[in-house]
Every structure is written in structure tokens, then in C-alpha cells.
DRENNU-525338 format. One record per residue: residue number from 0; residue in three letters; chain; x, y, z of N, C-alpha, C, O, CB in turn. Coordinates in Angstrom, 3 decimals. Glycine has a CB too. Layout:
// DRENNU-525338
seq:NUM | type:Ala | mol:A | n_x:X | n_y:Y | n_z:Z | ca_x:X | ca_y:Y | ca_z:Z | c_x:X | c_y:Y | c_z:Z | o_x:X | o_y:Y | o_z:Z | cb_x:X | cb_y:Y | cb_z:Z;
...
// end
This chain:
// DRENNU-525338
seq:0 | type:Met | mol:A | n_x:-4.510 | n_y:4.093 | n_z:25.263 | ca_x:-3.787 | ca_y:4.862 | ca_z:24.266 | c_x:-3.492 | c_y:3.968 | c_z:23.060 | o_x:-3.159 | o_y:2.793 | o_z:23.213 | cb_x:-2.476 | cb_y:5.445 | cb_z:24.861;
seq:1 | type:Phe | mol:A | n_x:-3.616 | n_y:4.526 | n_z:21.890 | ca_x:-3.357 | ca_y:3.776 | ca_z:20.668 | c_x:-1.866 | c_y:3.786 | c_z:20.350 | o_x:-1.209 | o_y:4.824 | o_z:20.437 | cb_x:-4.162 | cb_y:4.359 | cb_z:19.494;
seq:2 | type:Ser | mol:A | n_x:-1.347 | n_y:2.638 | n_z:19.986 | ca_x:0.045 | ca_y:2.554 | ca_z:19.553 | c_x:0.087 | c_y:2.646 | c_z:18.029 | o_x:-0.938 | o_y:2.533 | o_z:17.356 | cb_x:0.715 | cb_y:1.231 | cb_z:20.055;
seq:3 | type:Leu | mol:A | n_x:1.273 | n_y:2.849 | n_z:17.510 | ca_x:1.423 | ca_y:2.905 | ca_z:16.055 | c_x:1.057 | c_y:1.573 | c_z:15.413 | o_x:0.528 | o_y:1.542 | o_z:14.302 | cb_x:2.856 | cb_y:3.291 | cb_z:15.679;
seq:4 | type:Ala | mol:A | n_x:1.337 | n_y:0.477 | n_z:16.106 | ca_x:0.985 | ca_y:-0.838 | ca_z:15.571 | c_x:-0.531 | c_y:-0.987 | c_z:15.477 | o_x:-1.045 | o_y:-1.530 | o_z:14.499 | cb_x:1.580 | cb_y:-1.960 | cb_z:16.450;
seq:5 | type:Met | mol:A | n_x:-1.243 | n_y:-0.506 | n_z:16.487 | ca_x:-2.706 | ca_y:-0.597 | ca_z:16.463 | c_x:-3.297 | c_y:0.281 | c_z:15.365 | o_x:-4.215 | o_y:-0.135 | o_z:14.657 | cb_x:-3.288 | cb_y:-0.196 | cb_z:17.825;
seq:6 | type:Ile | mol:A | n_x:-2.777 | n_y:1.482 | n_z:15.226 | ca_x:-3.277 | ca_y:2.387 | ca_z:14.188 | c_x:-2.976 | c_y:1.807 | c_z:12.805 | o_x:-3.833 | o_y:1.821 | o_z:11.922 | cb_x:-2.644 | cb_y:3.799 | cb_z:14.336;
seq:7 | type:Gly | mol:A | n_x:-1.753 | n_y:1.298 | n_z:12.622 | ca_x:-1.396 | ca_y:0.680 | ca_z:11.343 | c_x:-2.265 | c_y:-0.528 | c_z:11.036 | o_x:-2.691 | o_y:-0.713 | o_z:9.897 | cb_x:0.066 | cb_y:0.271 | cb_z:11.346;
seq:8 | type:Gly | mol:A | n_x:-2.530 | n_y:-1.350 | n_z:12.041 | ca_x:-3.395 | ca_y:-2.512 | ca_z:11.844 | c_x:-4.820 | c_y:-2.121 | c_z:11.518 | o_x:-5.461 | o_y:-2.742 | o_z:10.670 | cb_x:-3.382 | cb_y:-3.383 | cb_z:13.071;
seq:9 | type:Leu | mol:A | n_x:-5.318 | n_y:-1.092 | n_z:12.187 | ca_x:-6.667 | ca_y:-0.600 | ca_z:11.900 | c_x:-6.747 | c_y:-0.069 | c_z:10.468 | o_x:-7.712 | o_y:-0.333 | o_z:9.751 | cb_x:-7.067 | cb_y:0.505 | cb_z:12.906;
seq:10 | type:Leu | mol:A | n_x:-5.729 | n_y:0.679 | n_z:10.066 | ca_x:-5.701 | ca_y:1.184 | ca_z:8.693 | c_x:-5.604 | c_y:0.043 | c_z:7.683 | o_x:-6.189 | o_y:0.117 | o_z:6.603 | cb_x:-4.528 | cb_y:2.149 | cb_z:8.506;
seq:11 | type:Leu | mol:A | n_x:-4.873 | n_y:-1.001 | n_z:8.030 | ca_x:-4.782 | ca_y:-2.166 | ca_z:7.152 | c_x:-6.154 | c_y:-2.811 | c_z:6.967 | o_x:-6.516 | o_y:-3.196 | o_z:5.855 | cb_x:-3.785 | cb_y:-3.189 | cb_z:7.718;
seq:12 | type:Asn | mol:A | n_x:-6.909 | n_y:-2.929 | n_z:8.043 | ca_x:-8.257 | ca_y:-3.493 | ca_z:7.949 | c_x:-9.186 | c_y:-2.601 | c_z:7.133 | o_x:-9.995 | o_y:-3.094 | o_z:6.348 | cb_x:-8.839 | cb_y:-3.705 | cb_z:9.343;
seq:13 | type:Ile | mol:A | n_x:-9.069 | n_y:-1.300 | n_z:7.318 | ca_x:-9.888 | ca_y:-0.370 | ca_z:6.532 | c_x:-9.529 | c_y:-0.481 | c_z:5.057 | o_x:-10.411 | o_y:-0.494 | o_z:4.199 | cb_x:-9.696 | cb_y:1.087 | cb_z:7.023;
seq:14 | type:Gly | mol:A | n_x:-8.230 | n_y:-0.562 | n_z:4.762 | ca_x:-7.797 | ca_y:-0.713 | ca_z:3.373 | c_x:-8.304 | c_y:-2.001 | c_z:2.754 | o_x:-8.718 | o_y:-2.016 | o_z:1.595 | cb_x:-6.290 | cb_y:-0.670 | cb_z:3.289;
seq:15 | type:Ala | mol:A | n_x:-8.275 | n_y:-3.084 | n_z:3.523 | ca_x:-8.782 | ca_y:-4.360 | ca_z:3.010 | c_x:-10.282 | c_y:-4.276 | c_z:2.738 | o_x:-10.764 | o_y:-4.817 | o_z:1.743 | cb_x:-8.486 | cb_y:-5.499 | cb_z:4.006;
seq:16 | type:Phe | mol:A | n_x:-11.018 | n_y:-3.603 | n_z:3.616 | ca_x:-12.456 | ca_y:-3.434 | ca_z:3.398 | c_x:-12.719 | c_y:-2.602 | c_z:2.146 | o_x:-13.605 | o_y:-2.925 | o_z:1.354 | cb_x:-13.113 | cb_y:-2.773 | cb_z:4.624;
seq:17 | type:Leu | mol:A | n_x:-11.948 | n_y:-1.533 | n_z:1.973 | ca_x:-12.119 | ca_y:-0.710 | ca_z:0.775 | c_x:-11.806 | c_y:-1.505 | c_z:-0.490 | o_x:-12.491 | o_y:-1.367 | o_z:-1.503 | cb_x:-11.223 | cb_y:0.533 | cb_z:0.850;
seq:18 | type:Met | mol:A | n_x:-10.775 | n_y:-2.330 | n_z:-0.426 | ca_x:-10.434 | ca_y:-3.164 | ca_z:-1.583 | c_x:-11.557 | c_y:-4.157 | c_z:-1.858 | o_x:-11.898 | o_y:-4.407 | o_z:-3.014 | cb_x:-9.097 | cb_y:-3.913 | cb_z:-1.347;
seq:19 | type:Phe | mol:A | n_x:-12.132 | n_y:-4.723 | n_z:-0.802 | ca_x:-13.256 | ca_y:-5.646 | ca_z:-0.943 | c_x:-14.441 | c_y:-4.958 | c_z:-1.615 | o_x:-15.160 | o_y:-5.574 | o_z:-2.401 | cb_x:-13.672 | cb_y:-6.200 | cb_z:0.428;
seq:20 | type:Arg | mol:A | n_x:-14.638 | n_y:-3.688 | n_z:-1.302 | ca_x:-15.742 | ca_y:-2.929 | ca_z:-1.882 | c_x:-15.432 | c_y:-2.444 | c_z:-3.299 | o_x:-16.291 | o_y:-1.854 | o_z:-3.953 | cb_x:-16.072 | cb_y:-1.743 | cb_z:-0.997;
seq:21 | type:Gly | mol:A | n_x:-14.215 | n_y:-2.690 | n_z:-3.772 | ca_x:-13.847 | ca_y:-2.294 | ca_z:-5.124 | c_x:-13.270 | c_y:-0.898 | c_z:-5.223 | o_x:-13.154 | o_y:-0.355 | o_z:-6.322 | cb_x:-15.026 | cb_y:-2.390 | cb_z:-6.003;
seq:22 | type:Leu | mol:A | n_x:-12.909 | n_y:-0.314 | n_z:-4.108 | ca_x:-12.356 | ca_y:1.039 | ca_z:-4.091 | c_x:-10.830 | c_y:0.962 | c_z:-3.984 | o_x:-10.245 | o_y:1.297 | o_z:-2.954 | cb_x:-12.953 | cb_y:1.869 | cb_z:-2.911;
seq:23 | type:Ala | mol:A | n_x:-10.211 | n_y:0.518 | n_z:-5.063 | ca_x:-8.771 | ca_y:0.239 | ca_z:-5.041 | c_x:-7.940 | c_y:1.492 | c_z:-4.800 | o_x:-6.965 | o_y:1.446 | o_z:-4.049 | cb_x:-8.347 | cb_y:-0.405 | cb_z:-6.347;
seq:24 | type:Phe | mol:A | n_x:-8.304 | n_y:2.603 | n_z:-5.416 | ca_x:-7.514 | ca_y:3.821 | ca_z:-5.248 | c_x:-7.487 | c_y:4.259 | c_z:-3.788 | o_x:-6.427 | o_y:4.578 | o_z:-3.248 | cb_x:-8.073 | cb_y:4.946 | cb_z:-6.125;
seq:25 | type:Gln | mol:A | n_x:-8.645 | n_y:4.274 | n_z:-3.157 | ca_x:-8.722 | ca_y:4.677 | ca_z:-1.761 | c_x:-8.007 | c_y:3.673 | c_z:-0.863 | o_x:-7.381 | o_y:4.057 | o_z:0.125 | cb_x:-10.180 | cb_y:4.826 | cb_z:-1.332;
seq:26 | type:Ala | mol:A | n_x:-8.099 | n_y:2.395 | n_z:-1.203 | ca_x:-7.445 | ca_y:1.362 | ca_z:-0.400 | c_x:-5.930 | c_y:1.531 | c_z:-0.424 | o_x:-5.274 | o_y:1.385 | o_z:0.607 | cb_x:-7.827 | cb_y:-0.034 | cb_z:-0.907;
seq:27 | type:Ile | mol:A | n_x:-5.381 | n_y:1.831 | n_z:-1.573 | ca_x:-3.928 | ca_y:2.002 | ca_z:-1.668 | c_x:-3.476 | c_y:3.193 | c_z:-0.833 | o_x:-2.433 | o_y:3.133 | o_z:-0.182 | cb_x:-3.495 | cb_y:2.188 | cb_z:-3.136;
seq:28 | type:Ile | mol:A | n_x:-4.246 | n_y:4.265 | n_z:-0.845 | ca_x:-3.895 | ca_y:5.433 | ca_z:-0.034 | c_x:-3.914 | c_y:5.072 | c_z:1.446 | o_x:-3.020 | o_y:5.467 | o_z:2.194 | cb_x:-4.863 | cb_y:6.604 | cb_z:-0.314;
seq:29 | type:Val | mol:A | n_x:-4.925 | n_y:4.327 | n_z:1.870 | ca_x:-5.008 | ca_y:3.914 | ca_z:3.275 | c_x:-3.847 | c_y:2.986 | c_z:3.621 | o_x:-3.278 | o_y:3.086 | o_z:4.708 | cb_x:-6.359 | cb_y:3.214 | cb_z:3.562;
seq:30 | type:Tyr | mol:A | n_x:-3.493 | n_y:2.083 | n_z:2.703 | ca_x:-2.347 | ca_y:1.197 | ca_z:2.937 | c_x:-1.057 | c_y:1.997 | c_z:3.113 | o_x:-0.223 | o_y:1.651 | o_z:3.949 | cb_x:-2.195 | cb_y:0.204 | cb_z:1.775;
seq:31 | type:Ile | mol:A | n_x:-0.894 | n_y:3.052 | n_z:2.338 | ca_x:0.318 | ca_y:3.870 | ca_z:2.456 | c_x:0.366 | c_y:4.557 | c_z:3.823 | o_x:1.437 | o_y:4.664 | o_z:4.422 | cb_x:0.375 | cb_y:4.925 | cb_z:1.322;
seq:32 | type:Phe | mol:A | n_x:-0.781 | n_y:5.022 | n_z:4.319 | ca_x:-0.800 | ca_y:5.612 | ca_z:5.662 | c_x:-0.470 | c_y:4.565 | c_z:6.728 | o_x:0.204 | o_y:4.874 | o_z:7.711 | cb_x:-2.177 | cb_y:6.243 | cb_z:5.951;
seq:33 | type:Ala | mol:A | n_x:-0.937 | n_y:3.339 | n_z:6.542 | ca_x:-0.586 | ca_y:2.263 | ca_z:7.473 | c_x:0.918 | c_y:2.014 | c_z:7.437 | o_x:1.548 | o_y:1.809 | o_z:8.474 | cb_x:-1.357 | cb_y:0.962 | cb_z:7.129;
seq:34 | type:Asp | mol:A | n_x:1.482 | n_y:2.034 | n_z:6.244 | ca_x:2.930 | ca_y:1.842 | ca_z:6.109 | c_x:3.707 | c_y:2.948 | c_z:6.813 | o_x:4.752 | o_y:2.692 | o_z:7.412 | cb_x:3.324 | cb_y:1.791 | cb_z:4.632;
seq:35 | type:Ile | mol:A | n_x:3.204 | n_y:4.164 | n_z:6.743 | ca_x:3.873 | ca_y:5.277 | ca_z:7.434 | c_x:3.914 | c_y:5.014 | c_z:8.935 | o_x:4.929 | o_y:5.268 | o_z:9.584 | cb_x:3.151 | cb_y:6.621 | cb_z:7.145;
seq:36 | type:Cys | mol:A | n_x:2.820 | n_y:4.507 | n_z:9.485 | ca_x:2.808 | ca_y:4.157 | ca_z:10.916 | c_x:3.877 | c_y:3.121 | c_z:11.219 | o_x:4.579 | o_y:3.222 | o_z:12.225 | cb_x:1.421 | cb_y:3.625 | cb_z:11.340;
seq:37 | type:Trp | mol:A | n_x:4.001 | n_y:2.122 | n_z:10.347 | ca_x:4.969 | ca_y:1.052 | ca_z:10.593 | c_x:6.402 | c_y:1.527 | c_z:10.420 | o_x:7.303 | o_y:1.027 | o_z:11.094 | cb_x:4.704 | cb_y:-0.116 | cb_z:9.665;
seq:38 | type:Val | mol:A | n_x:6.626 | n_y:2.484 | n_z:9.527 | ca_x:7.975 | ca_y:3.041 | ca_z:9.383 | c_x:8.364 | c_y:3.762 | c_z:10.670 | o_x:9.470 | o_y:3.577 | o_z:11.178 | cb_x:8.052 | cb_y:4.010 | cb_z:8.165;
seq:39 | type:Phe | mol:A | n_x:7.455 | n_y:4.585 | n_z:11.197 | ca_x:7.750 | ca_y:5.284 | ca_z:12.449 | c_x:7.992 | c_y:4.296 | c_z:13.587 | o_x:8.880 | o_y:4.496 | o_z:14.415 | cb_x:6.602 | cb_y:6.235 | cb_z:12.813;
seq:40 | type:Met | mol:A | n_x:7.197 | n_y:3.235 | n_z:13.619 | ca_x:7.361 | ca_y:2.234 | ca_z:14.665 | c_x:8.719 | c_y:1.536 | c_z:14.531 | o_x:9.395 | o_y:1.301 | o_z:15.532 | cb_x:6.217 | cb_y:1.202 | cb_z:14.606;
seq:41 | type:Ala | mol:A | n_x:9.114 | n_y:1.210 | n_z:13.314 | ca_x:10.403 | ca_y:0.549 | ca_z:13.097 | c_x:11.558 | c_y:1.469 | c_z:13.480 | o_x:12.539 | o_y:1.020 | o_z:14.072 | cb_x:10.541 | cb_y:0.111 | cb_z:11.630;
seq:42 | type:Val | mol:A | n_x:11.446 | n_y:2.742 | n_z:13.149 | ca_x:12.512 | ca_y:3.686 | ca_z:13.487 | c_x:12.599 | c_y:3.864 | c_z:15.003 | o_x:13.695 | o_y:3.961 | o_z:15.554 | cb_x:12.272 | cb_y:5.051 | cb_z:12.796;
seq:43 | type:Gln | mol:A | n_x:11.449 | n_y:3.906 | n_z:15.676 | ca_x:11.460 | ca_y:4.014 | ca_z:17.140 | c_x:12.174 | c_y:2.834 | c_z:17.779 | o_x:12.834 | o_y:2.983 | o_z:18.807 | cb_x:10.032 | cb_y:4.109 | cb_z:17.678;
seq:44 | type:Arg | mol:A | n_x:12.042 | n_y:1.671 | n_z:17.176 | ca_x:12.693 | ca_y:0.467 | ca_z:17.710 | c_x:14.100 | c_y:0.279 | c_z:17.156 | o_x:14.745 | o_y:-0.742 | o_z:17.393 | cb_x:11.854 | cb_y:-0.763 | cb_z:17.396;
seq:45 | type:Glu | mol:A | n_x:14.560 | n_y:1.271 | n_z:16.421 | ca_x:15.883 | ca_y:1.267 | ca_z:15.799 | c_x:16.069 | c_y:0.082 | c_z:14.855 | o_x:17.162 | o_y:-0.473 | o_z:14.745 | cb_x:16.962 | cb_y:1.244 | cb_z:16.869;
seq:46 | type:Asp | mol:A | n_x:15.001 | n_y:-0.291 | n_z:14.186 | ca_x:15.037 | ca_y:-1.353 | ca_z:13.177 | c_x:15.082 | c_y:-0.678 | c_z:11.804 | o_x:14.079 | o_y:-0.604 | o_z:11.094 | cb_x:13.786 | cb_y:-2.323 | cb_z:13.303;
seq:47 | type:Tyr | mol:A | n_x:16.260 | n_y:-0.195 | n_z:11.457 | ca_x:16.400 | ca_y:0.582 | ca_z:10.235 | c_x:16.292 | c_y:-0.288 | c_z:8.983 | o_x:15.835 | o_y:0.183 | o_z:7.942 | cb_x:17.724 | cb_y:1.315 | cb_z:10.241;
seq:48 | type:Met | mol:A | n_x:16.704 | n_y:-1.539 | n_z:9.074 | ca_x:16.562 | ca_y:-2.447 | ca_z:7.937 | c_x:15.076 | c_y:-2.689 | c_z:7.661 | o_x:14.644 | o_y:-2.673 | o_z:6.508 | cb_x:17.298 | cb_y:-3.793 | cb_z:8.206;
seq:49 | type:Gly | mol:A | n_x:14.303 | n_y:-2.911 | n_z:8.714 | ca_x:12.861 | ca_y:-3.092 | ca_z:8.550 | c_x:12.203 | c_y:-1.851 | c_z:7.980 | o_x:11.331 | o_y:-1.944 | o_z:7.115 | cb_x:12.218 | cb_y:-3.450 | cb_z:9.877;
seq:50 | type:Ala | mol:A | n_x:12.620 | n_y:-0.681 | n_z:8.466 | ca_x:12.068 | ca_y:0.575 | ca_z:7.948 | c_x:12.396 | c_y:0.734 | c_z:6.471 | o_x:11.582 | o_y:1.242 | o_z:5.699 | cb_x:12.611 | cb_y:1.776 | cb_z:8.743;
seq:51 | type:Cys | mol:A | n_x:13.578 | n_y:0.303 | n_z:6.083 | ca_x:13.975 | ca_y:0.384 | ca_z:4.673 | c_x:13.091 | c_y:-0.515 | c_z:3.812 | o_x:12.631 | o_y:-0.104 | o_z:2.746 | cb_x:15.457 | cb_y:-0.010 | cb_z:4.503;
seq:52 | type:Phe | mol:A | n_x:12.854 | n_y:-1.744 | n_z:4.277 | ca_x:11.993 | ca_y:-2.654 | ca_z:3.519 | c_x:10.563 | c_y:-2.113 | c_z:3.421 | o_x:9.932 | o_y:-2.204 | o_z:2.368 | cb_x:11.985 | cb_y:-4.046 | cb_z:4.173;
seq:53 | type:Ile | mol:A | n_x:10.065 | n_y:-1.559 | n_z:4.505 | ca_x:8.715 | ca_y:-0.989 | ca_z:4.488 | c_x:8.664 | c_y:0.185 | c_z:3.514 | o_x:7.703 | o_y:0.332 | o_z:2.758 | cb_x:8.289 | cb_y:-0.534 | cb_z:5.912;
seq:54 | type:Phe | mol:A | n_x:9.700 | n_y:1.016 | n_z:3.536 | ca_x:9.734 | ca_y:2.173 | ca_z:2.646 | c_x:9.766 | c_y:1.746 | c_z:1.180 | o_x:9.106 | o_y:2.359 | o_z:0.341 | cb_x:10.946 | cb_y:3.049 | cb_z:2.964;
seq:55 | type:Val | mol:A | n_x:10.525 | n_y:0.705 | n_z:0.870 | ca_x:10.565 | ca_y:0.199 | ca_z:-0.510 | c_x:9.179 | c_y:-0.308 | c_z:-0.916 | o_x:8.726 | o_y:-0.059 | o_z:-2.033 | cb_x:11.624 | cb_y:-0.938 | cb_z:-0.655;
seq:56 | type:Gly | mol:A | n_x:8.516 | n_y:-1.012 | n_z:-0.014 | ca_x:7.155 | ca_y:-1.463 | ca_z:-0.292 | c_x:6.201 | c_y:-0.303 | c_z:-0.506 | o_x:5.316 | o_y:-0.366 | o_z:-1.359 | cb_x:6.653 | cb_y:-2.332 | cb_z:0.838;
seq:57 | type:Met | mol:A | n_x:6.383 | n_y:0.763 | n_z:0.275 | ca_x:5.556 | ca_y:1.959 | ca_z:0.094 | c_x:5.786 | c_y:2.566 | c_z:-1.286 | o_x:4.842 | o_y:2.995 | o_z:-1.950 | cb_x:5.860 | cb_y:3.001 | cb_z:1.191;
seq:58 | type:Ala | mol:A | n_x:7.031 | n_y:2.597 | n_z:-1.707 | ca_x:7.347 | ca_y:3.170 | ca_z:-3.018 | c_x:6.680 | c_y:2.364 | c_z:-4.129 | o_x:6.114 | o_y:2.939 | o_z:-5.059 | cb_x:8.872 | cb_y:3.218 | cb_z:-3.237;
seq:59 | type:Phe | mol:A | n_x:6.745 | n_y:1.035 | n_z:-4.037 | ca_x:6.083 | ca_y:0.203 | ca_z:-5.047 | c_x:4.564 | c_y:0.386 | c_z:-5.002 | o_x:3.912 | o_y:0.425 | o_z:-6.045 | cb_x:6.442 | cb_y:-1.278 | cb_z:-4.838;
seq:60 | type:Gly | mol:A | n_x:4.010 | n_y:0.497 | n_z:-3.809 | ca_x:2.571 | ca_y:0.734 | ca_z:-3.683 | c_x:2.161 | c_y:2.060 | c_z:-4.296 | o_x:1.128 | o_y:2.153 | o_z:-4.961 | cb_x:2.158 | cb_y:0.697 | cb_z:-2.225;
seq:61 | type:Phe | mol:A | n_x:2.972 | n_y:3.085 | n_z:-4.072 | ca_x:2.663 | ca_y:4.392 | ca_z:-4.643 | c_x:2.793 | c_y:4.362 | c_z:-6.165 | o_x:1.992 | o_y:4.977 | o_z:-6.869 | cb_x:3.585 | cb_y:5.467 | cb_z:-4.051;
seq:62 | type:Leu | mol:A | n_x:3.794 | n_y:3.651 | n_z:-6.671 | ca_x:3.933 | ca_y:3.522 | ca_z:-8.124 | c_x:2.751 | c_y:2.766 | c_z:-8.725 | o_x:2.284 | o_y:3.103 | o_z:-9.813 | cb_x:5.246 | cb_y:2.809 | cb_z:-8.475;
seq:63 | type:Ala | mol:A | n_x:2.270 | n_y:1.746 | n_z:-8.020 | ca_x:1.086 | ca_y:1.017 | ca_z:-8.490 | c_x:-0.127 | c_y:1.938 | c_z:-8.510 | o_x:-0.938 | o_y:1.887 | o_z:-9.435 | cb_x:0.809 | cb_y:-0.213 | cb_z:-7.596;
seq:64 | type:Tyr | mol:A | n_x:-0.250 | n_y:2.777 | n_z:-7.489 | ca_x:-1.350 | ca_y:3.743 | ca_z:-7.443 | c_x:-1.284 | c_y:4.678 | c_z:-8.650 | o_x:-2.294 | o_y:4.925 | o_z:-9.309 | cb_x:-1.305 | cb_y:4.558 | cb_z:-6.126;
seq:65 | type:Leu | mol:A | n_x:-0.095 | n_y:5.192 | n_z:-8.933 | ca_x:0.047 | ca_y:6.097 | ca_z:-10.073 | c_x:-0.259 | c_y:5.386 | c_z:-11.388 | o_x:-0.881 | o_y:5.961 | o_z:-12.281 | cb_x:1.459 | cb_y:6.684 | cb_z:-10.112;
seq:66 | type:Lys | mol:A | n_x:0.178 | n_y:4.139 | n_z:-11.504 | ca_x:-0.074 | ca_y:3.377 | ca_z:-12.729 | c_x:-1.567 | c_y:3.103 | c_z:-12.890 | o_x:-2.099 | o_y:3.183 | o_z:-13.997 | cb_x:0.715 | cb_y:2.051 | cb_z:-12.715;
seq:67 | type:Met | mol:A | n_x:-2.237 | n_y:2.783 | n_z:-11.797 | ca_x:-3.678 | ca_y:2.551 | ca_z:-11.858 | c_x:-4.407 | c_y:3.834 | c_z:-12.215 | o_x:-5.345 | o_y:3.828 | o_z:-13.013 | cb_x:-4.196 | cb_y:2.000 | cb_z:-10.522;
seq:68 | type:Arg | mol:A | n_x:-3.973 | n_y:4.918 | n_z:-11.624 | ca_x:-4.646 | ca_y:6.199 | ca_z:-11.842 | c_x:-4.509 | c_y:6.657 | c_z:-13.290 | o_x:-5.433 | o_y:7.252 | o_z:-13.845 | cb_x:-4.081 | cb_y:7.263 | cb_z:-10.902;
seq:69 | type:Ser | mol:A | n_x:-3.367 | n_y:6.382 | n_z:-13.898 | ca_x:-3.160 | ca_y:6.808 | ca_z:-15.284 | c_x:-3.875 | c_y:5.895 | c_z:-16.276 | o_x:-4.011 | o_y:6.241 | o_z:-17.450 | cb_x:-1.673 | cb_y:6.846 | cb_z:-15.601;
seq:70 | type:Gly | mol:A | n_x:-4.326 | n_y:4.741 | n_z:-15.817 | ca_x:-5.034 | ca_y:3.816 | ca_z:-16.693 | c_x:-4.137 | c_y:2.793 | c_z:-17.358 | o_x:-4.631 | o_y:1.931 | o_z:-18.084 | cb_x:-5.759 | cb_y:4.575 | cb_z:-17.737;
seq:71 | type:Lys | mol:A | n_x:-2.838 | n_y:2.860 | n_z:-17.135 | ca_x:-1.920 | ca_y:1.923 | ca_z:-17.782 | c_x:-2.087 | c_y:0.507 | c_z:-17.244 | o_x:-1.903 | o_y:-0.457 | o_z:-17.987 | cb_x:-0.480 | cb_y:2.382 | cb_z:-17.590;
seq:72 | type:Met | mol:A | n_x:-2.431 | n_y:0.366 | n_z:-15.967 | ca_x:-2.577 | ca_y:-0.971 | ca_z:-15.410 | c_x:-3.781 | c_y:-1.667 | c_z:-16.032 | o_x:-3.727 | o_y:-2.865 | o_z:-16.310 | cb_x:-2.719 | cb_y:-0.910 | cb_z:-13.878;
seq:73 | type:His | mol:A | n_x:-4.855 | n_y:-0.939 | n_z:-16.250 | ca_x:-6.037 | ca_y:-1.518 | ca_z:-16.882 | c_x:-5.695 | c_y:-2.017 | c_z:-18.280 | o_x:-6.138 | o_y:-3.088 | o_z:-18.696 | cb_x:-7.181 | cb_y:-0.489 | cb_z:-16.943;
seq:74 | type:Lys | mol:A | n_x:-4.905 | n_y:-1.228 | n_z:-18.996 | ca_x:-4.500 | ca_y:-1.632 | ca_z:-20.339 | c_x:-3.626 | c_y:-2.880 | c_z:-20.286 | o_x:-3.775 | o_y:-3.773 | o_z:-21.121 | cb_x:-3.753 | cb_y:-0.490 | cb_z:-21.040;
seq:75 | type:Asn | mol:A | n_x:-2.717 | n_y:-2.953 | n_z:-19.314 | ca_x:-1.841 | ca_y:-4.120 | ca_z:-19.199 | c_x:-2.626 | c_y:-5.369 | c_z:-18.826 | o_x:-2.334 | o_y:-6.453 | o_z:-19.332 | cb_x:-0.750 | cb_y:-3.863 | cb_z:-18.164;
seq:76 | type:Leu | mol:A | n_x:-3.607 | n_y:-5.239 | n_z:-17.958 | ca_x:-4.376 | ca_y:-6.396 | ca_z:-17.518 | c_x:-5.293 | c_y:-6.919 | c_z:-18.618 | o_x:-5.554 | o_y:-8.120 | o_z:-18.687 | cb_x:-5.193 | cb_y:-6.043 | cb_z:-16.291;
seq:77 | type:Asn | mol:A | n_x:-5.776 | n_y:-6.042 | n_z:-19.465 | ca_x:-6.728 | ca_y:-6.438 | ca_z:-20.495 | c_x:-6.100 | c_y:-6.577 | c_z:-21.876 | o_x:-6.810 | o_y:-6.781 | o_z:-22.861 | cb_x:-7.844 | cb_y:-5.445 | cb_z:-20.557;
seq:78 | type:Lys | mol:A | n_x:-4.794 | n_y:-6.470 | n_z:-21.957 | ca_x:-4.115 | ca_y:-6.584 | ca_z:-23.249 | c_x:-4.221 | c_y:-8.024 | c_z:-23.732 | o_x:-3.905 | o_y:-8.961 | o_z:-23.000 | cb_x:-2.621 | cb_y:-6.140 | cb_z:-23.145;
seq:79 | type:Ser | mol:A | n_x:-4.664 | n_y:-8.186 | n_z:-24.958 | ca_x:-4.776 | ca_y:-9.547 | ca_z:-25.495 | c_x:-3.388 | c_y:-10.070 | c_z:-25.814 | o_x:-2.532 | o_y:-9.346 | o_z:-26.324 | cb_x:-5.679 | cb_y:-9.582 | cb_z:-26.762;
seq:80 | type:Asp | mol:A | n_x:-3.187 | n_y:-11.315 | n_z:-25.512 | ca_x:-1.899 | ca_y:-11.954 | ca_z:-25.747 | c_x:-1.856 | c_y:-12.415 | c_z:-27.200 | o_x:-2.642 | o_y:-13.271 | o_z:-27.606 | cb_x:-1.668 | cb_y:-13.152 | cb_z:-24.764;
seq:81 | type:Ser | mol:A | n_x:-0.952 | n_y:-11.855 | n_z:-27.971 | ca_x:-0.904 | ca_y:-12.152 | ca_z:-29.402 | c_x:-0.224 | c_y:-13.480 | c_z:-29.706 | o_x:-0.205 | o_y:-13.905 | o_z:-30.862 | cb_x:-0.190 | cb_y:-11.043 | cb_z:-30.131;
seq:82 | type:Thr | mol:A | n_x:0.338 | n_y:-14.149 | n_z:-28.695 | ca_x:1.029 | ca_y:-15.410 | ca_z:-28.950 | c_x:0.070 | c_y:-16.588 | c_z:-29.018 | o_x:0.466 | o_y:-17.669 | o_z:-29.454 | cb_x:2.065 | cb_y:-15.660 | cb_z:-27.878;
seq:83 | type:His | mol:A | n_x:-1.172 | n_y:-16.414 | n_z:-28.604 | ca_x:-2.132 | ca_y:-17.528 | ca_z:-28.615 | c_x:-3.013 | c_y:-17.469 | c_z:-29.817 | o_x:-3.879 | o_y:-18.327 | o_z:-29.990 | cb_x:-2.981 | cb_y:-17.527 | cb_z:-27.366;
// end
């Protein structure tokens, strides 16, 4: 039987492979599903502080996904620095 830790770890590996292949949008979605597994696992173990930290990380990951999708991250990464 698969545990939530195993499913989350498998999803983490799939996300890393997708990121390696250059599929960042899909990788972030897979990472968020892995995080959901870990939140459920933390709640089952009554580790509410851990679940809170995981949830905050999920929120930042989702915000990064939205920023990438809108194209703002590409603009920020390629913005020329006017101080040089």
C-alpha cells in the first residue's frame, strides 16, 4: 500500500524530472500536489506547525506559478540593470 509520504516523494521526483525537461509550469503543479500529500500527512500526525509551514510554502509556490504564467517573472529575470 502506498503511503502519503511515498506518493509525495514520487510526485517530487516527477516534478524534478519535469523541471529538468524545462516544463516549469507542469512541475510547479506537480510540486503543489506533493505538498498536499505532505499537509495531509502532517495533519494525520498532529503536526500542525509543520502543516502550516508546508501550506505557506504551497502558497508561495502557487504565487510563483501565477507570476510565471502571467509573464512577469520572465520580465523580472531579463530586466536590464540600469545601475551598471
